[in-house]
C-alpha positions as CSV (number, residue, x, y, z in Angstrom):
1,X,42.5,121.2,106.6
2,X,43.8,123.6,109.2
3,X,41.3,125.6,111.6
4,X,42.6,128.8,110.0
5,X,41.4,127.7,106.7
6,X,37.8,127.1,107.6
7,X,35.4,130.1,106.9
8,X,33.3,130.8,110.0
9,X,29.6,131.5,109.4
10,X,29.9,135.3,109.4
11,X,32.5,135.0,106.4
12,X,30.3,134.1,103.4
13,X,33.1,134.4,100.8
14,X,35.8,132.4,102.4
15,X,39.3,134.1,103.2
16,X,40.2,134.8,99.5
17,X,38.9,138.3,98.0
18,X,38.7,136.9,94.4
19,X,35.8,134.4,95.9
20,X,33.5,137.3,96.0
21,X,32.9,137.9,92.3
22,X,32.8,134.2,91.5
23,X,30.2,133.3,94.6
24,X,28.1,136.5,93.7
25,X,27.9,135.4,89.9
26,X,26.9,131.6,91.1
27,X,24.1,133.2,93.3
28,X,22.8,135.5,90.8
29,X,22.6,132.4,88.5
30,X,20.8,130.2,90.7
31,X,18.5,133.0,91.4
32,X,17.7,134.0,87.8
33,X,17.1,130.3,87.2
34,X,14.7,130.4,90.3
35,X,12.7,133.2,88.9
36,X,12.6,132.0,85.6
37,X,11.2,128.6,86.7
38,X,8.5,130.1,88.6
39,X,7.5,132.3,85.6
40,X,8.9,135.9,86.6
41,X,10.9,137.9,84.6
42,X,12.3,140.3,87.6
43,X,12.0,140.3,91.3
44,X,9.8,143.3,91.1
45,X,6.9,140.8,90.0
46,X,7.2,138.7,93.0
47,X,3.9,139.1,94.9
48,X,3.6,140.2,98.4
49,X,2.8,137.2,100.6
50,X,1.2,137.2,104.3
51,X,3.2,136.0,107.2
52,X,1.4,132.4,107.4
53,X,2.9,132.2,103.9
54,X,6.3,133.1,104.9
55,X,6.4,130.8,107.6
56,X,5.2,128.1,105.6
57,X,7.8,129.0,102.7
58,X,10.6,129.2,105.6
59,X,9.8,126.1,106.5
60,X,9.6,124.3,103.2
61,X,13.0,125.9,102.2
62,X,14.6,124.6,105.3
63,X,13.2,121.1,104.7
64,X,14.6,121.1,101.1
65,X,18.0,122.2,102.3
66,X,18.1,119.6,104.6
67,X,17.4,116.7,102.2
68,X,19.6,118.2,99.6
69,X,22.5,118.0,101.7
70,X,21.8,114.6,103.0
71,X,24.5,112.4,101.3
72,X,22.3,109.4,102.0
73,X,19.7,110.4,100.0
74,X,22.0,112.3,97.5
75,X,25.4,110.9,97.3
76,X,28.3,113.4,96.5
77,X,29.3,113.2,92.8
78,X,32.3,114.5,90.6
79,X,32.0,117.6,88.8
80,X,32.2,115.4,85.4
81,X,29.2,113.3,86.7
82,X,27.0,116.2,87.8
83,X,23.9,116.8,85.8
84,X,21.6,119.5,86.7
85,X,18.5,118.1,85.1
86,X,18.9,114.5,86.7
87,X,15.4,113.8,87.4
88,X,16.0,110.0,88.2
89,X,18.4,111.2,91.0
90,X,15.7,113.2,92.8
91,X,13.3,110.4,92.2
92,X,15.5,107.8,93.8
93,X,16.0,110.1,96.8
94,X,12.4,110.8,97.3
95,X,11.5,106.9,97.2
96,X,14.3,106.3,99.5
97,X,13.2,109.1,101.8
98,X,9.3,107.6,102.0
99,X,7.6,110.1,104.2
100,X,4.9,108.7,106.1
101,X,1.3,109.2,105.2
102,X,-0.4,112.5,106.8
103,X,-2.8,111.8,109.7
104,X,-6.4,112.0,108.6
105,X,-8.7,111.2,111.3
106,X,-12.2,111.0,110.5
107,X,-14.2,110.8,113.9
108,X,-15.8,114.0,114.7
109,X,-17.8,112.1,117.4
110,X,-16.3,109.4,119.6
111,X,-18.6,107.0,121.3
112,X,-18.2,105.2,124.6
113,X,-17.3,102.0,122.5
114,X,-14.7,104.1,120.3
115,X,-13.1,105.4,123.3
116,X,-13.0,101.8,125.2
117,X,-11.6,100.5,122.0
118,X,-8.9,102.8,121.8
119,X,-7.9,103.1,125.4
120,X,-9.1,99.9,126.9
121,X,-11.6,101.4,129.2
122,X,-14.8,103.3,129.2
123,X,-14.6,107.1,129.6
124,X,-15.3,108.5,133.0
125,X,-17.6,111.1,133.5
126,X,-15.0,114.1,133.3
127,X,-13.9,112.4,130.0
128,X,-17.4,112.1,128.6
129,X,-18.0,115.9,129.3
130,X,-15.0,117.3,127.8
131,X,-15.5,115.3,124.5
132,X,-19.1,116.4,124.3
133,X,-18.0,120.2,124.9
134,X,-15.6,119.6,122.2
135,X,-17.8,117.7,119.7
136,X,-20.4,120.4,120.1
137,X,-17.9,123.4,119.6
138,X,-18.4,125.2,116.0
139,X,-15.5,127.2,116.5
140,X,-12.8,125.3,118.3
141,X,-10.2,127.1,120.3
142,X,-7.9,126.6,123.2
143,X,-9.4,124.0,126.1
144,X,-8.1,123.9,129.7
145,X,-8.8,120.9,131.5
146,X,-8.3,121.0,135.4
147,X,-8.7,117.5,137.1
148,X,-6.7,115.3,139.7
149,X,-4.4,113.1,139.0
150,X,-5.5,109.9,137.7
151,X,-8.5,111.0,136.0
152,X,-7.4,110.5,132.4
153,X,-6.7,114.0,131.1
154,X,-4.2,112.3,128.8
155,X,-6.5,109.9,127.0
156,X,-9.1,112.9,127.0
157,X,-6.7,115.2,125.5
158,X,-5.8,112.5,122.8
159,X,-9.4,111.8,122.0
160,X,-10.4,115.5,121.8
161,X,-7.3,115.8,119.3
162,X,-9.0,113.3,117.1
163,X,-12.2,115.3,117.1
164,X,-10.6,118.7,116.6
165,X,-8.1,117.5,113.6
166,X,-11.3,116.1,111.8
167,X,-13.3,119.0,112.5
168,X,-10.6,121.6,111.1
169,X,-8.9,119.3,108.7
170,X,-5.6,119.2,110.6
171,X,-2.8,116.1,110.5
172,X,-0.9,116.6,113.5
173,X,-0.4,116.4,117.2
174,X,2.1,118.3,119.6
175,X,2.0,116.8,123.2
176,X,4.0,119.2,125.5
177,X,5.2,118.1,128.8
178,X,7.4,120.2,131.2
179,X,10.0,117.8,132.1
180,X,11.9,114.8,130.4
181,X,10.7,112.5,133.1
182,X,6.9,113.1,132.4
183,X,7.5,113.1,128.9
184,X,9.3,109.6,129.1
185,X,6.2,108.4,131.2
186,X,3.8,109.6,129.0
187,X,5.0,108.5,125.8
188,X,4.3,104.9,125.7
189,X,0.5,105.8,126.1
190,X,0.8,108.4,123.1
191,X,2.5,105.6,121.2
192,X,0.0,103.2,121.9
193,X,-2.9,105.4,121.1
194,X,-1.1,106.3,117.8
195,X,-0.7,102.9,116.7
196,X,-4.6,102.6,116.9
197,X,-5.1,105.3,114.3
198,X,-4.5,103.1,111.3
199,X,-4.2,99.5,110.1
200,X,-3.0,100.5,106.9
201,X,-0.7,103.3,107.1
202,X,2.2,104.0,109.1
203,X,2.8,107.4,111.0
204,X,5.8,109.3,112.2
205,X,6.1,109.7,116.2
206,X,9.0,111.3,117.9
207,X,9.8,111.6,121.4
208,X,11.9,114.9,121.4
209,X,13.3,117.0,124.3
210,X,15.0,120.4,124.9
211,X,18.8,119.7,124.6
212,X,21.7,121.8,126.1
213,X,24.2,123.7,124.0
214,X,26.8,121.1,124.9
215,X,24.4,118.3,123.9
216,X,23.5,120.2,120.5
217,X,27.2,120.8,119.5
218,X,27.9,117.0,120.5
219,X,25.3,115.6,117.8
220,X,26.3,118.2,115.5
221,X,29.8,116.9,115.6
222,X,28.9,113.3,115.5
223,X,29.1,112.1,111.4
224,X,26.8,109.2,112.3
225,X,23.9,111.2,113.7
226,X,20.9,111.1,111.0
227,X,18.8,114.3,111.4
228,X,15.8,112.4,110.1
229,X,15.9,109.1,112.5
230,X,13.1,108.8,114.9
231,X,14.1,109.2,118.7
């Protein structure tokens, strides 16, 4: 296919004006099916939702689009073989995807023995004080730890994340660092901590970094790149 035949993203209908009516009919059909499936007769019946719900639905929609576009999960079919209500096809894809279980920490208090079992050494005084503050906080917020290098701020933050996740019912940790070098250096310690979170379930851990525009384009152009692979 020549470059001139490829529609750019601003052109949703392609270069043939006859596509407009066809595609609009298809989109309307899909939209009406979604309304009917959700139990609504008209778009005016859709409820107003708050910003948090909008963000959540947006994330779910993006994830659903990624999954449905993954040809390893949903191999391409001919029009003759396509079955709109093929639940078995979706079930096979879901089983192959095999999402990891959510992290569900149960320790709202971490003793010296728990700390040593996780990190290999007993907590230092600054670590104990920080964890005591986190344990006794009724309404957790942002905690800022200022201490010299080598005092164990990394282990303190990971232990505190267990307590906070248990207290607040959360199931994930984002550990941000300013450079790729520092992220690469810390990652083995985070991985070691994550591996001790469960002996029965496996969880997803990724080392990600900000990519330059040229690198992103190179990844997008690589047909062997798997958007769901762990880095």
